[in-house]
C-alpha beads as a LAMMPS data file, in Angstrom:
LAMMPS data file: protein, C-alpha beads

121 atoms
120 bonds

1 atom types
1 bond types

-500.0 500.0 xlo xhi
-500.0 500.0 ylo yhi
-500.0 500.0 zlo zhi

Masses

1 110.0

Atoms # bond

1 1 1 -0.085 -0.559 0.111
2 1 1 1.148 3.415 -0.776
3 1 1 -1.130 6.370 0.563
4 1 1 -0.376 9.486 2.231
5 1 1 -3.109 11.209 5.086
6 1 1 -2.854 14.588 5.242
7 1 1 -4.587 17.944 5.079
8 1 1 -4.234 20.327 1.763
9 1 1 -4.913 23.128 3.565
10 1 1 -1.593 22.241 6.141
11 1 1 1.497 24.398 4.778
12 1 1 3.409 21.519 6.401
13 1 1 1.834 18.629 4.911
14 1 1 2.142 20.073 1.144
15 1 1 5.889 21.147 1.800
16 1 1 6.289 17.765 3.095
17 1 1 4.688 16.204 -0.239
18 1 1 6.785 18.186 -2.587
19 1 1 10.145 17.716 -0.713
20 1 1 8.946 13.257 -1.206
21 1 1 7.872 13.889 -4.641
22 1 1 5.743 10.810 -4.344
23 1 1 5.069 9.083 -7.260
24 1 1 1.690 8.763 -8.918
25 1 1 1.626 5.242 -7.012
26 1 1 0.595 6.726 -4.223
27 1 1 -3.051 7.790 -3.083
28 1 1 -3.336 11.255 -1.231
29 1 1 -6.479 11.231 1.121
30 1 1 -6.814 14.785 2.133
31 1 1 -8.781 13.815 5.785
32 1 1 -10.696 16.874 6.105
33 1 1 -13.051 16.129 2.737
34 1 1 -12.604 12.145 3.332
35 1 1 -13.277 11.066 6.638
36 1 1 -10.630 8.058 8.080
37 1 1 -12.911 5.000 7.853
38 1 1 -12.454 3.087 11.130
39 1 1 -11.099 0.467 8.899
40 1 1 -8.530 3.166 7.803
41 1 1 -7.580 3.721 11.118
42 1 1 -7.049 0.433 12.793
43 1 1 -5.214 -0.495 9.660
44 1 1 -2.872 2.966 10.539
45 1 1 -2.875 1.255 14.448
46 1 1 -1.759 -2.068 13.224
47 1 1 1.288 -0.605 11.522
48 1 1 2.054 2.035 14.417
49 1 1 1.646 -0.110 17.304
50 1 1 -1.538 2.231 18.731
51 1 1 -3.260 4.597 18.516
52 1 1 -1.582 6.885 20.778
53 1 1 1.289 6.832 18.474
54 1 1 -1.113 8.515 15.836
55 1 1 -2.753 10.662 17.975
56 1 1 -1.457 15.041 17.599
57 1 1 -1.417 16.226 21.287
58 1 1 -0.688 19.231 19.533
59 1 1 -4.381 19.730 18.021
60 1 1 -5.838 22.891 19.223
61 1 1 -8.474 20.939 20.375
62 1 1 -6.594 18.793 22.646
63 1 1 -6.132 22.002 24.725
64 1 1 -9.461 23.268 23.888
65 1 1 -10.905 20.037 25.406
66 1 1 -8.480 20.003 28.455
67 1 1 -7.591 16.297 27.325
68 1 1 -3.828 16.343 29.014
69 1 1 -5.264 16.774 32.329
70 1 1 -7.338 13.793 31.673
71 1 1 -6.190 10.123 31.502
72 1 1 -6.326 9.081 27.744
73 1 1 -6.651 5.281 26.884
74 1 1 -6.417 3.497 23.456
75 1 1 -9.965 3.558 22.700
76 1 1 -10.195 7.570 23.998
77 1 1 -7.434 7.953 21.047
78 1 1 -9.294 6.355 18.832
79 1 1 -12.463 7.884 19.428
80 1 1 -10.742 11.107 19.129
81 1 1 -9.342 10.673 15.721
82 1 1 -12.649 9.564 14.358
83 1 1 -14.234 12.483 15.566
84 1 1 -12.580 14.742 14.759
85 1 1 -9.763 14.863 11.939
86 1 1 -7.112 17.448 13.398
87 1 1 -6.159 14.908 16.384
88 1 1 -4.482 12.360 13.589
89 1 1 -0.751 13.466 13.454
90 1 1 -0.152 14.296 10.127
91 1 1 1.235 13.598 7.436
92 1 1 0.733 9.581 7.728
93 1 1 2.684 7.974 4.843
94 1 1 2.183 4.203 4.433
95 1 1 4.614 2.728 2.603
96 1 1 4.259 -0.772 1.733
97 1 1 4.223 -2.201 5.580
98 1 1 6.184 0.713 7.082
99 1 1 4.787 3.793 8.331
100 1 1 5.749 7.427 9.083
101 1 1 3.718 9.301 11.349
102 1 1 4.567 13.195 11.513
103 1 1 6.085 16.110 10.012
104 1 1 9.631 15.891 12.364
105 1 1 12.470 16.323 9.835
106 1 1 14.044 12.244 11.265
107 1 1 10.391 11.253 10.335
108 1 1 10.774 12.563 6.654
109 1 1 14.099 11.643 6.039
110 1 1 13.417 8.245 7.056
111 1 1 10.129 8.127 4.667
112 1 1 12.520 9.398 1.832
113 1 1 14.890 6.972 2.418
114 1 1 12.583 4.341 2.692
115 1 1 10.539 5.318 -1.073
116 1 1 13.514 6.632 -2.652
117 1 1 15.855 2.946 -1.205
118 1 1 12.623 0.894 -3.447
119 1 1 13.578 2.450 -6.505
120 1 1 10.833 5.680 -6.597
121 1 1 12.292 8.637 -6.502

Bonds

1 1 1 2
2 1 2 3
3 1 3 4
4 1 4 5
5 1 5 6
6 1 6 7
7 1 7 8
8 1 8 9
9 1 9 10
10 1 10 11
11 1 11 12
12 1 12 13
13 1 13 14
14 1 14 15
15 1 15 16
16 1 16 17
17 1 17 18
18 1 18 19
19 1 19 20
20 1 20 21
21 1 21 22
22 1 22 23
23 1 23 24
24 1 24 25
25 1 25 26
26 1 26 27
27 1 27 28
28 1 28 29
29 1 29 30
30 1 30 31
31 1 31 32
32 1 32 33
33 1 33 34
34 1 34 35
35 1 35 36
36 1 36 37
37 1 37 38
38 1 38 39
39 1 39 40
40 1 40 41
41 1 41 42
42 1 42 43
43 1 43 44
44 1 44 45
45 1 45 46
46 1 46 47
47 1 47 48
48 1 48 49
49 1 49 50
50 1 50 51
51 1 51 52
52 1 52 53
53 1 53 54
54 1 54 55
55 1 55 56
56 1 56 57
57 1 57 58
58 1 58 59
59 1 59 60
60 1 60 61
61 1 61 62
62 1 62 63
63 1 63 64
64 1 64 65
65 1 65 66
66 1 66 67
67 1 67 68
68 1 68 69
69 1 69 70
70 1 70 71
71 1 71 72
72 1 72 73
73 1 73 74
74 1 74 75
75 1 75 76
76 1 76 77
77 1 77 78
78 1 78 79
79 1 79 80
80 1 80 81
81 1 81 82
82 1 82 83
83 1 83 84
84 1 84 85
85 1 85 86
86 1 86 87
87 1 87 88
88 1 88 89
89 1 89 90
90 1 90 91
91 1 91 92
92 1 92 93
93 1 93 94
94 1 94 95
95 1 95 96
96 1 96 97
97 1 97 98
98 1 98 99
99 1 99 100
100 1 100 101
101 1 101 102
102 1 102 103
103 1 103 104
104 1 104 105
105 1 105 106
106 1 106 107
107 1 107 108
108 1 108 109
109 1 109 110
110 1 110 111
111 1 111 112
112 1 112 113
113 1 113 114
114 1 114 115
115 1 115 116
116 1 116 117
117 1 117 118
118 1 118 119
119 1 119 120
120 1 120 121
């Protein structure tokens, strides 16, 4: 599978997509206009190891809802990601059986290497 979950209104996501120069083999899903399904989220979790790994604690709603002062469990992370797209740490890049979550330089470099080493760039 070659897929990217992102926001087309997010300049960081757009910059990363340009930097990775992804081929047409990749399916792009704008999570604001095409909601993440339970099946998609569960597939991401199977690659990431947990829903928490996919959860963005930088989301504005995280602060507004005072979630940092609550004890969240896996089912809570899943619920919030499905409830509102901003809770998904993005972009999420799935390349074959690897997942790259977020926009840190380290993660973007790992994604670039994985994709490049497979002759796609």
